[in-house]
C-alpha positions as CSV (number, residue, x, y, z in Angstrom):
1,M,107.5,229.7,185.2
2,S,110.2,228.0,187.2
3,S,109.9,227.8,190.9
4,L,113.2,229.9,191.1
5,A,111.9,232.5,188.7
6,I,111.3,236.1,190.2
7,E,108.2,238.0,189.0
8,Y,109.9,241.2,188.8
9,G,106.7,243.3,188.0
10,T,105.2,242.4,191.4
11,H,108.3,242.1,193.5
12,E,108.4,244.3,196.4
13,R,112.1,245.5,196.2
14,V,111.6,246.2,192.3
15,R,108.3,248.1,192.8
16,E,110.5,250.4,195.6
17,V,113.0,250.9,192.7
18,I,110.2,252.1,190.4
19,D,108.6,254.3,193.2
20,R,112.2,256.0,193.9
21,L,112.4,256.7,190.3
22,T,109.0,258.2,189.8
23,F,109.5,260.1,193.1
24,C,112.7,261.5,192.0
25,A,111.4,262.5,188.6
26,E,108.5,264.4,190.4
27,H,110.9,266.1,192.6
28,V,113.0,267.3,189.6
29,S,109.8,268.5,188.0
30,V,108.7,270.4,191.1
31,D,112.0,271.9,191.8
32,F,112.3,273.5,188.5
33,D,110.7,276.9,188.6
34,G,110.9,277.8,184.8
35,W,108.4,275.9,183.2
36,G,106.0,278.8,182.6
37,E,108.7,280.7,180.5
38,P,108.5,280.8,176.9
39,H,111.1,278.8,174.8
40,V,112.5,277.2,178.1
41,K,113.7,273.5,178.0
42,G,113.4,272.1,181.4
43,P,114.9,269.0,182.9
44,G,114.2,265.7,181.1
45,L,114.8,262.1,182.4
46,Y,114.2,258.6,180.9
47,F,114.8,255.7,183.2
48,A,114.5,252.0,182.2
49,V,114.4,249.3,184.9
50,V,115.9,246.2,183.3
51,A,115.8,242.6,184.6
52,D,118.8,241.7,182.4
53,R,122.0,243.8,182.2
54,E,122.4,242.4,178.7
55,Y,120.5,245.3,176.8
56,G,122.9,245.8,174.2
57,S,120.7,243.9,171.7
58,Y,118.0,246.5,171.9
59,A,119.9,249.7,173.1
60,D,123.0,251.8,171.7
61,A,125.3,253.8,173.6
62,M,124.8,257.6,173.5
63,G,128.1,259.0,173.1
64,D,129.8,260.4,176.2
65,N,126.3,260.8,178.1
66,R,126.9,259.2,181.4
67,W,125.4,258.8,184.8
68,P,127.8,260.1,187.4
69,R,128.5,256.6,189.2
70,D,131.5,258.2,191.0
71,R,128.7,260.4,192.7
72,C,125.8,257.8,192.9
73,R,125.7,254.1,192.0
74,S,122.3,253.3,193.3
75,V,118.7,254.8,193.6
76,F,118.9,253.8,197.1
77,E,121.6,256.5,197.9
78,E,118.8,258.9,198.4
79,D,120.3,262.4,198.2
80,A,122.9,261.5,196.0
81,F,120.5,260.0,193.8
82,V,118.5,263.0,193.4
83,E,121.5,265.4,193.1
84,A,122.8,263.2,190.2
85,A,119.4,262.9,188.5
86,E,119.0,267.0,188.6
87,S,122.4,267.2,187.1
88,V,121.7,264.7,184.3
89,S,118.4,266.1,183.6
90,L,119.9,269.2,182.5
91,E,123.2,268.2,181.0
92,C,122.7,264.8,179.3
93,D,120.4,263.1,177.0
94,G,119.4,259.5,176.4
95,G,118.0,256.6,178.6
96,I,119.2,255.7,182.1
97,V,119.4,251.9,182.6
98,V,118.5,250.7,186.1
99,A,118.9,247.1,187.2
100,V,116.1,245.5,189.3
101,D,118.5,245.9,192.4
102,G,118.6,249.6,192.0
103,E,122.1,249.8,190.5
104,V,122.6,252.6,187.9
105,E,124.5,251.9,184.7
106,S,127.1,254.3,183.8
107,Q,126.7,254.5,179.9
108,M,123.4,256.3,178.8
109,V,121.6,254.7,175.9
110,R,119.2,255.2,173.0
111,F,116.6,252.1,172.9
112,R,116.0,250.9,169.4
113,D,112.7,251.0,167.9
114,L,110.6,247.9,168.3
115,G,110.8,245.3,165.4
116,T,114.9,245.6,165.3
117,R,115.0,242.3,166.6
118,S,113.5,239.0,165.5
119,G,110.2,238.3,167.5
120,E,109.5,241.8,168.1
121,A,106.8,242.5,165.6
122,D,104.0,241.7,167.7
123,L,105.0,243.6,170.7
124,A,103.8,246.9,169.3
125,D,100.3,245.6,168.5
126,D,98.7,246.7,171.8
127,I,100.5,250.0,172.3
128,A,98.4,253.1,172.4
129,Y,100.2,256.5,172.0
130,E,98.5,259.4,173.6
131,P,98.5,262.8,172.0
132,W,100.7,264.4,174.9
133,M,103.5,261.8,173.9
134,G,106.8,263.2,172.5
135,S,109.6,261.0,171.3
136,R,111.1,260.4,174.8
137,H,107.5,259.1,175.9
138,M,107.0,256.9,172.6
139,S,110.2,255.5,173.0
140,A,109.6,254.7,176.9
141,I,106.0,253.2,176.0
142,E,107.7,250.8,173.3
143,T,110.5,250.0,175.5
144,S,108.3,249.0,178.3
145,V,106.8,246.1,176.3
146,R,110.1,244.4,175.8
147,P,110.3,241.3,178.1
148,E,113.6,242.3,179.6
149,V,112.2,245.6,180.7
150,I,110.1,245.9,183.9
151,A,109.0,249.6,183.7
152,T,110.2,253.1,182.1
153,V,109.8,256.3,183.9
154,T,110.1,259.7,182.1
155,L,110.1,263.4,182.9
156,S,109.1,265.6,179.9
157,E,111.5,268.6,179.5
158,E,108.7,270.5,177.7
159,T,105.8,270.3,180.5
160,G,107.4,268.6,183.4
161,R,104.9,265.5,183.2
162,V,106.1,262.4,184.9
163,S,105.0,259.0,183.4
164,V,105.6,255.5,184.2
165,F,105.1,253.0,181.6
166,R,104.7,249.2,182.1
167,G,104.0,246.5,179.4
168,G,102.8,249.2,177.0
169,E,100.5,251.1,179.5
170,A,101.1,254.6,180.7
171,E,100.1,256.1,184.1
172,S,101.0,259.9,183.7
173,S,100.6,263.0,185.8
174,T,100.8,266.6,184.7
175,R,103.1,268.7,186.6
176,E,100.1,270.4,188.2
177,E,99.0,267.0,189.6
178,I,102.3,265.9,191.1
179,G,104.3,267.5,194.1
180,G,101.9,266.2,196.9
181,P,103.2,264.2,199.7
182,W,105.3,261.3,198.6
183,R,103.3,258.1,198.5
184,A,104.5,254.5,198.6
185,E,102.2,251.8,196.9
């Protein structure tokens, strides 16, 4: 590694970005009170923290689904970020791309399956899917192994579970396990 290269996975500011995404997803989950009702689809989120804004080689635009940058451009705009996430979680579908500096991209995307680019075949070898994972979570764990992606964070619209994926590993909390005091790692 070059002496000028940044190790984003352990960089303090990038960890803060991931923490803010996680806490926001937890807030949206806890704030929604319809989880116990039958046939209810709750809020869903899928964030991807990327080191390179040239993600077009592994992501496609999700039509008109957009993050409201006119209301919130960064995860560091605390109240505006939570309000935008709550709105997007109920109205839009797709991955929300967040740069390592916390800037949120406007266009929401669908991340391509692994193996669509040359040299990706080995990336999926060590991924272990869990029985609780739906398509959003399986996409997020796969996306997390891409070299350009630092982490992905999801909120399940079926259960309210919040998960953080790094390098093909999942840290997941059911809705019953979240909602305690916010914590900074």
